[in-house]
Structure formats: structure tokens, C-alpha cells
MITITOR-139072 format. One record per residue (C-alpha): x, y, z; residue number from 1. Coordinates in Angstrom, 1 decimal, always signed. Layout:
<atoms>
      x      y      z  nr
      X      Y      Z NUM
...
</atoms>
This chain:
<atoms>
      x      y      z  nr
  +21.0  +20.1  +38.0   1
  +22.4  +17.8  +35.3   2
  +20.1  +15.5  +33.5   3
  +21.8  +12.1  +33.8   4
  +21.4  +10.1  +37.0   5
  +25.1   +9.9  +37.6   6
  +25.6  +13.6  +37.0   7
  +22.7  +14.3  +39.4   8
  +24.3  +12.2  +42.1   9
  +27.7  +14.0  +41.7  10
  +26.1  +17.4  +41.7  11
  +24.0  +16.5  +44.8  12
  +27.0  +15.4  +46.7  13
  +29.0  +18.5  +45.8  14
  +26.1  +20.8  +46.7  15
  +25.6  +18.9  +50.0  16
  +29.3  +19.5  +50.8  17
  +29.3  +23.1  +49.9  18
  +26.2  +24.0  +51.8  19
  +27.5  +22.2  +54.9  20
  +30.7  +24.1  +55.1  21
  +30.0  +27.5  +53.7  22
  +27.4  +29.9  +55.2  23
  +27.8  +32.3  +52.4  24
  +26.8  +29.6  +49.8  25
  +23.7  +28.8  +51.9  26
  +22.6  +32.4  +51.9  27
  +23.4  +32.9  +48.2  28
  +21.4  +29.7  +47.2  29
  +18.1  +31.2  +48.4  30
  +18.6  +34.2  +46.1  31
  +18.6  +32.1  +43.0  32
  +15.1  +32.1  +41.3  33
  +13.3  +28.7  +41.7  34
  +16.4  +27.3  +43.4  35
  +14.5  +25.0  +45.8  36
  +12.1  +23.7  +43.2  37
  +15.0  +22.8  +40.9  38
  +16.9  +21.2  +43.8  39
  +14.0  +18.9  +44.7  40
  +12.8  +18.2  +41.1  41
  +14.6  +14.8  +41.0  42
  +12.6  +13.6  +44.0  43
   +9.3  +15.2  +42.9  44
   +9.4  +13.5  +39.5  45
   +9.4  +10.0  +40.9  46
   +8.9   +8.1  +44.2  47
  +11.6   +9.2  +46.6  48
  +12.4   +5.7  +47.7  49
  +13.5   +4.7  +44.2  50
  +16.8   +6.7  +44.6  51
  +17.8   +6.4  +48.2  52
  +21.3   +7.7  +47.9  53
  +20.2  +10.7  +45.8  54
  +17.4  +11.3  +48.2  55
  +19.7  +11.3  +51.2  56
  +22.1  +13.8  +49.7  57
  +19.3  +16.2  +48.6  58
  +17.5  +16.0  +51.9  59
  +20.8  +16.7  +53.7  60
  +21.3  +19.7  +51.5  61
  +17.8  +20.9  +52.4  62
  +18.7  +20.6  +56.1  63
  +21.9  +22.6  +55.5  64
  +20.0  +25.3  +53.7  65
  +17.3  +25.5  +56.3  66
  +19.8  +26.6  +58.9  67
  +20.0  +30.0  +57.2  68
  +17.3  +32.3  +58.4  69
  +16.9  +33.9  +55.0  70
  +15.9  +30.5  +53.5  71
  +13.3  +29.5  +56.0  72
  +10.4  +31.5  +54.7  73
  +11.0  +30.6  +51.0  74
  +11.3  +26.9  +51.8  75
   +8.1  +27.0  +53.8  76
   +6.2  +28.7  +51.0  77
   +7.6  +26.4  +48.3  78
   +4.8  +23.9  +47.3  79
   +7.3  +21.1  +47.0  80
   +9.6  +21.4  +50.0  81
   +7.5  +20.5  +53.0  82
   +5.5  +17.7  +51.3  83
   +8.8  +16.1  +50.2  84
  +10.3  +16.4  +53.7  85
   +7.2  +14.7  +55.2  86
   +7.4  +11.9  +52.6  87
  +11.1  +11.5  +53.3  88
  +10.3  +11.1  +57.0  89
   +8.3   +8.0  +56.0  90
  +10.6   +6.4  +53.4  91
  +14.3   +6.5  +53.1  92
  +17.5   +5.6  +54.8  93
  +17.8   +6.2  +58.6  94
  +20.0   +9.2  +57.8  95
  +17.4  +10.6  +55.4  96
  +14.6  +10.2  +57.9  97
  +16.6  +11.9  +60.7  98
  +17.7  +14.8  +58.4  99
  +14.2  +15.3  +57.0 100
  +12.8  +15.5  +60.5 101
  +15.6  +17.9  +61.6 102
  +14.9  +20.1  +58.6 103
  +11.2  +20.3  +59.4 104
  +12.1  +21.1  +63.0 105
  +14.4  +24.0  +61.8 106
  +11.6  +25.4  +59.6 107
   +9.2  +25.4  +62.6 108
  +11.4  +28.1  +64.2 109
   +9.6  +30.6  +61.9 110
   +6.0  +31.3  +63.0 111
   +4.5  +31.5  +59.5 112
   +5.8  +28.0  +58.8 113
   +4.1  +26.5  +61.8 114
   +0.7  +27.1  +60.2 115
   +1.8  +25.8  +56.9 116
   +3.3  +22.6  +58.3 117
   +0.3  +22.1  +60.5 118
   -2.0  +22.1  +57.5 119
   +0.2  +19.6  +55.6 120
   -0.7  +16.8  +58.0 121
   +2.8  +16.6  +59.3 122
   +1.5  +15.9  +62.8 123
   +0.4  +12.4  +61.8 124
   +3.9  +11.5  +60.5 125
   +5.5  +13.2  +63.5 126
   +3.5  +11.1  +66.0 127
   +4.3   +7.9  +64.1 128
   +8.0   +8.8  +64.3 129
   +7.6   +9.6  +68.0 130
   +6.0   +6.3  +68.6 131
   +8.4   +4.0  +66.7 132
  +11.2   +5.8  +65.1 133
  +15.0   +5.9  +65.4 134
  +16.0   +7.6  +68.7 135
  +17.5  +10.6  +67.0 136
  +14.5  +10.9  +64.7 137
  +12.2  +10.6  +67.8 138
  +14.1  +13.5  +69.5 139
  +13.8  +15.7  +66.4 140
  +10.1  +14.8  +66.1 141
   +9.6  +15.8  +69.8 142
  +11.3  +19.2  +69.2 143
   +9.2  +19.8  +66.1 144
   +6.0  +19.0  +68.0 145
   +7.1  +21.4  +70.7 146
   +7.5  +24.2  +68.2 147
   +4.3  +23.4  +66.4 148
   +2.3  +23.4  +69.7 149
   +2.8  +27.1  +70.2 150
   -0.1  +27.5  +67.7 151
   -3.6  +26.7  +68.8 152
   -4.7  +24.9  +65.7 153
   -1.7  +22.5  +65.9 154
   -2.5  +21.7  +69.5 155
   -6.0  +20.7  +68.5 156
   -4.7  +18.5  +65.7 157
   -2.3  +16.6  +67.9 158
   -5.0  +16.0  +70.5 159
   -7.5  +14.8  +67.9 160
   -5.0  +12.1  +66.5 161
   -4.4  +10.7  +70.0 162
   -1.0  +12.3  +70.9 163
   -1.8  +12.5  +74.7 164
   -1.9   +8.7  +75.3 165
   +1.2   +8.1  +73.2 166
   +3.1  +10.7  +75.1 167
   +2.0   +9.4  +78.4 168
   +3.0   +5.9  +77.5 169
   +6.4   +7.1  +76.5 170
   +6.9   +9.1  +79.6 171
   +5.9   +6.1  +81.7 172
   +8.6   +4.2  +79.8 173
  +11.1   +6.9  +80.7 174
  +11.6   +7.9  +77.0 175
  +12.4  +11.6  +76.2 176
  +10.7  +12.6  +79.5 177
  +11.9  +16.2  +79.5 178
  +11.0  +16.9  +75.9 179
   +7.6  +15.2  +76.1 180
   +6.6  +16.9  +79.3 181
   +7.0  +20.2  +77.6 182
   +4.6  +19.1  +74.9 183
   +2.1  +17.7  +77.4 184
   +2.2  +20.9  +79.4 185
   +1.1  +22.8  +76.3 186
   -1.7  +20.3  +75.5 187
   -2.9  +20.0  +79.1 188
   -4.9  +23.3  +79.0 189
   -7.4  +21.7  +76.6 190
  -10.5  +19.9  +78.0 191
  -10.1  +16.8  +75.8 192
   -6.5  +16.4  +76.8 193
   -7.4  +16.9  +80.5 194
  -10.0  +14.1  +80.2 195
   -7.4  +11.8  +78.7 196
   -4.9  +12.7  +81.4 197
   -7.5  +11.8  +84.1 198
   -8.1   +8.4  +82.7 199
   -4.6   +7.1  +83.7 200
   -2.4   +7.3  +86.7 201
   -1.0  +10.7  +85.8 202
   -0.6  +12.2  +89.3 203
   +1.7   +9.5  +90.8 204
   +3.8   +9.5  +87.6 205
   +4.3  +13.3  +87.6 206
   +5.1  +13.3  +91.3 207
   +7.7  +10.6  +90.8 208
   +9.3  +12.6  +88.1 209
   +9.3  +15.7  +90.2 210
  +11.1  +13.9  +93.0 211
  +13.7  +12.3  +90.8 212
  +14.4  +15.1  +88.3 213
  +17.1  +17.8  +88.8 214
  +15.7  +19.9  +86.0 215
  +13.7  +23.0  +87.1 216
  +11.9  +23.2  +83.7 217
  +10.8  +19.5  +84.0 218
   +9.4  +20.1  +87.5 219
   +7.7  +23.3  +86.2 220
   +6.0  +21.3  +83.4 221
   +4.9  +18.7  +85.9 222
   +3.3  +21.4  +88.1 223
   +1.5  +22.9  +85.1 224
   +0.1  +19.5  +84.1 225
   -0.9  +18.7  +87.7 226
   -2.7  +22.0  +88.0 227
   -4.7  +21.3  +84.8 228
   -5.6  +17.8  +85.9 229
   -6.4  +18.4  +89.6 230
   -7.8  +21.9  +89.6 231
  -11.6  +22.0  +90.5 232
  -11.7  +18.2  +90.8 233
  -12.1  +17.0  +94.4 234
  -11.2  +13.4  +93.7 235
   -7.8  +14.4  +92.2 236
   -7.2  +17.0  +94.8 237
   -7.6  +14.3  +97.5 238
   -5.1  +12.2  +95.6 239
   -2.8  +15.2  +95.5 240
   -3.3  +15.7  +99.2 241
   -2.3  +12.2 +100.1 242
   +0.8  +12.4  +97.9 243
   +1.7  +15.8  +99.3 244
   +1.2  +14.7 +102.9 245
   +3.5  +11.8 +102.5 246
   +6.3  +13.5 +100.5 247
   +5.7  +17.3 +100.6 248
   +6.8  +17.5  +97.0 249
   +4.8  +20.7  +96.3 250
   +6.1  +22.3  +99.4 251
   +9.6  +21.8  +98.2 252
   +8.7  +23.0  +94.7 253
   +7.1  +26.2  +96.2 254
  +10.4  +26.9  +97.9 255
  +13.0  +25.9  +95.3 256
  +11.3  +25.8  +91.9 257
  +11.2  +28.3  +89.0 258
   +9.0  +31.3  +89.4 259
   +6.2  +29.6  +87.4 260
   +6.6  +26.4  +89.2 261
   +6.3  +28.2  +92.6 262
   +3.1  +29.9  +91.4 263
   +1.5  +26.6  +90.2 264
   +2.6  +24.7  +93.4 265
   +1.1  +27.5  +95.6 266
   -2.1  +27.5  +93.5 267
   -2.5  +23.8  +94.0 268
   -2.0  +24.1  +97.7 269
   -4.7  +26.8  +97.8 270
   -7.0  +24.6  +95.7 271
   -6.6  +21.8  +98.2 272
   -7.3  +24.1 +101.1 273
  -10.4  +25.6  +99.5 274
  -11.8  +22.3  +98.3 275
  -11.1  +20.1 +101.3 276
  -12.3  +21.5 +104.6 277
  -10.4  +18.8 +106.5 278
   -7.2  +19.9 +104.9 279
   -6.9  +22.8 +107.4 280
   -4.0  +24.4 +105.5 281
   -1.5  +21.8 +106.6 282
   +0.4  +21.7 +103.4 283
   +0.2  +25.4 +102.9 284
   +1.7  +25.9 +106.3 285
   +4.4  +23.4 +105.6 286
   +5.2  +25.0 +102.3 287
   +5.5  +28.5 +103.8 288
   +7.5  +27.3 +106.7 289
  +10.2  +26.3 +104.2 290
  +10.2  +29.8 +103.0 291
  +10.8  +31.5 +106.4 292
  +13.6  +31.8 +108.8 293
  +13.4  +29.5 +111.8 294
  +12.2  +30.9 +115.1 295
  +12.5  +29.7 +118.6 296
   +9.1  +28.2 +119.7 297
   +9.3  +29.7 +123.2 298
  +10.4  +33.2 +122.3 299
   +9.1  +35.7 +124.8 300
   +8.9  +38.8 +122.7 301
   +6.3  +39.7 +120.2 302
   +8.2  +40.4 +117.1 303
   +8.4  +40.0 +113.3 304
  +11.4  +38.4 +111.7 305
  +13.8  +40.9 +110.3 306
  +12.6  +41.8 +106.8 307
  +16.1  +41.7 +105.4 308
  +16.6  +38.2 +106.7 309
  +13.2  +36.8 +105.7 310
  +12.9  +34.9 +102.4 311
  +10.7  +36.3  +99.7 312
   +8.0  +34.6  +97.6 313
   +5.5  +36.3  +95.3 314
   +1.9  +36.0  +96.2 315
   -0.8  +37.5  +94.0 316
   -3.8  +39.5  +95.4 317
   -6.1  +36.7  +94.2 318
   -4.1  +34.2  +96.3 319
   -4.4  +36.4  +99.3 320
   -8.2  +36.7  +98.8 321
   -8.4  +32.9  +98.6 322
   -6.8  +32.8 +102.0 323
   -9.7  +34.8 +103.4 324
   -7.5  +37.6 +104.7 325
   -8.8  +38.8 +108.1 326
   -6.5  +41.7 +108.8 327
   -4.3  +44.4 +107.2 328
   -0.9  +45.4 +108.3 329
   +0.9  +48.7 +107.9 330
   +3.5  +48.4 +105.1 331
   +6.0  +50.1 +107.5 332
   +6.2  +48.8 +111.0 333
   +7.5  +51.1 +113.8 334
  +10.6  +50.0 +115.6 335
   +8.8  +50.1 +119.0 336
   +5.9  +47.8 +119.5 337
   +5.6  +46.6 +115.9 338
   +1.9  +47.1 +116.1 339
   -0.7  +45.3 +114.0 340
   -3.4  +47.3 +112.4 341
   -6.6  +45.4 +113.1 342
   -9.0  +47.6 +111.1 343
  -10.7  +45.1 +108.8 344
  -11.0  +46.0 +105.1 345
   -9.2  +49.3 +105.6 346
   -6.5  +50.3 +103.1 347
   -5.4  +53.3 +105.2 348
   -4.2  +52.5 +108.7 349
   -5.5  +55.2 +111.0 350
   -4.0  +53.9 +114.2 351
   -0.5  +52.8 +113.4 352
   +2.7  +54.8 +113.8 353
   +2.9  +55.7 +110.1 354
   -0.4  +57.3 +109.4 355
   +0.3  +58.0 +105.7 356
   +1.3  +54.4 +104.8 357
   -1.0  +52.2 +102.8 358
   -2.0  +49.1 +104.8 359
   -1.2  +45.8 +103.1 360
   -3.1  +42.5 +103.4 361
   -2.0  +40.2 +106.1 362
   -2.9  +36.5 +105.7 363
   -2.8  +34.4 +108.8 364
   -3.2  +30.7 +109.6 365
   -3.4  +29.8 +113.3 366
   -1.3  +27.0 +114.6 367
   -0.6  +26.7 +118.3 368
   +0.7  +30.0 +119.5 369
   +2.2  +31.1 +116.2 370
   +0.6  +32.7 +113.2 371
   +2.2  +32.3 +109.8 372
   +1.8  +35.7 +108.2 373
   +2.0  +36.9 +104.6 374
   +2.2  +40.6 +104.0 375
   +2.3  +42.1 +100.5 376
   +5.2  +44.7 +100.4 377
   +6.3  +46.5  +97.3 378
   +4.9  +43.7  +95.0 379
   +6.4  +40.9  +97.0 380
   +5.0  +38.8  +99.8 381
   +7.0  +38.6 +103.0 382
   +6.6  +35.6 +105.2 383
   +7.4  +35.7 +108.9 384
   +6.2  +34.2 +112.2 385
   +4.5  +36.3 +114.9 386
   +4.6  +35.0 +118.4 387
   +1.2  +35.8 +120.1 388
</atoms>
């Protein structure tokens, strides 16, 4: 770039314009030797805040260049680029701060850059921006944190600097709820984060979000966090039980949520049933009832709901074992009689109509004269009522 200050400003503006409008120029720029070091030299030679207009143009140019995949690795490995982006996230015009954060977010799309950025102490600046930055900068910071938290070391760094309380406070204030729940779900698998989550009213907050949100991913993240917080903790499972008894939020999620949300909701229901003897499977029953076709209570025939009409829900072998499965059922039921195989712990049914069929587990929960049944068939669990 030109040596005089005015020439530098003109060159910076022209370069910003060209890299914004021309993908071919963005790709060609990275092929020039030492291109990024030369571009950022005016900022590295003095404090960035001394030339705010030049800084803004150069950082915007970096953002434009970072959108080209061929430039991401070279920019990440450049010893000047990431430190200057982090410094520009602290000092500069509002536009500079937003663009510097956006550029860093773009660089985190490359896995190798996530480790480099994590080691540069960018997490401290990102958390400060998240706490008290411009709304657009806060959103970019949240996206950058989400990308960085796919790496174990970065999760630990964010937890150590107190990210969990900050995120919880923002969620309670209804700020960037969807984005921050994604970060919290990633951090919630770590013991220190779980302890911090248990110190505040996390359960009511997450249930409120689950009831109010229309986003399947948001509800899924809530379920992931709830499982981390409540699992193997009787006090929180009781709190969960009270909430579920009143609103049946997990029951609905187990029916209508994403596949991962369904699994987590089901696992929480099983945790409650196993940890709380007085629970008696009520919420599990209500959850499964939502997944089945309705049946007349006073039906006179012993029958299974038509397999083609029944609704499906995946249930793992571990979940079936947790239900303390008492019987097995033939995977193919004869048209006449629809007999149950009552040979306990037998994988081959010796009495039923189809002698060569492998018997599948049948989970039952007694309630009045009905049994809610779960049979594993071809990798899926089929739910239906049997009138006894």
C-alpha cells in the first residue's frame, strides 16, 4: 500500500470496494505473497484507534476476504490477522467492531482456526461483547462462540471465565435466546457448568421457553440442558416432576419434538420414574398416550391397534431395560388370536404362531384394565393399547 496517509486511505477504500463486489478479486488476493501482512501493516505499526477511518476500511476488507474459503486458512495462520481482529473488537467505530467480530466468526468455520483463535484469548473479548456490545456485535459474538464451542478446549475456557452465568442472565432477559441456548447446551455437559446451572432457577426458565417457543431446535437445546441439570439429582427430578405434572411439557416434546428432543424428553421421563417410586410412571404414560391412536375404553375384544395406524417412536434397548420389561412379544402377530408370548427372557418364541420369528421386548405399564405396550419392531418401537 502507498506510504502517505492520504494514499493509504484511498487505497484502502478502493480495496474494500473491489473485495466486496468481486469474488475473483477475493480469491486472487490470497495468492499474493505476504498479502495479508501488507494489508494490515498500517494497523500493526501503531495503535488501531489512532486511525479510525482507515481501521474501519481495512477491517471491512478483511471481512470481505474472509468469506472466500481459500483465504480462511492463510488468515488464521497469519500472526497479525487474528490479534488485530481481536483488538479491533475492543477499539474502533461501531461498524469496525461489528465487522471485526463477523470476520472472526467467518474464520471459525474452519476447524484449524478454532484452536488458533481459542489460544489467542479471543473468548474474553467475545464474552465482553456478548455482555455489553452493540446488538449486531452481540449476535456475531454469539455465533462465534457457538462455532468455537465445538472444540473441547474452548468450552473449558468459556466456563473458566464465567460464561455460564452471563448467558443465563441474558436468557432470563430474553436476549438472543435461541443462539445462547445452543451455546449453553454445548457447555452443559461439563461438571462445572452443571453446578453453575443448578445454582439458579434454570428448570422453570427452560420450561417457560419450551412452552413459548415455536423453534424445534430451541426446544431440543432446552431438553439437552434439562437432562444435564436434572439427571441423577433427585431434588431436581422432583422439581421436574412438579412442572411436568402441571403442564406436561415433556410429554408434548416427546410427541412433537425433533428426534434428539424426543430422546432427551423420554430419558428424563425414565429418570423420574426410576428415581421417584411415587411417580408410578404417570408422566411416561401420559407421554406415550400422546403417541398412540385413541381406543374405546370399553372395547370388548382383545386386540392390538393396527400397526399401520399406530404412531412410531424410537426407543432404545437401554430404555426398554430401564422399564424393567416383563415379557417378550413375537415380532409377527398371527391374525387370529394375536397371542402374547409370555416366555420371560426368551428371544425365540416357542409357542406363538410364527415359530421362526425373533421375539421382541414388550414393555408394559398397568393402568386400570389397559396396558400401554412398547414393542421393538425393525428398529422402531410401536406403541399400542391392549385391552385385558
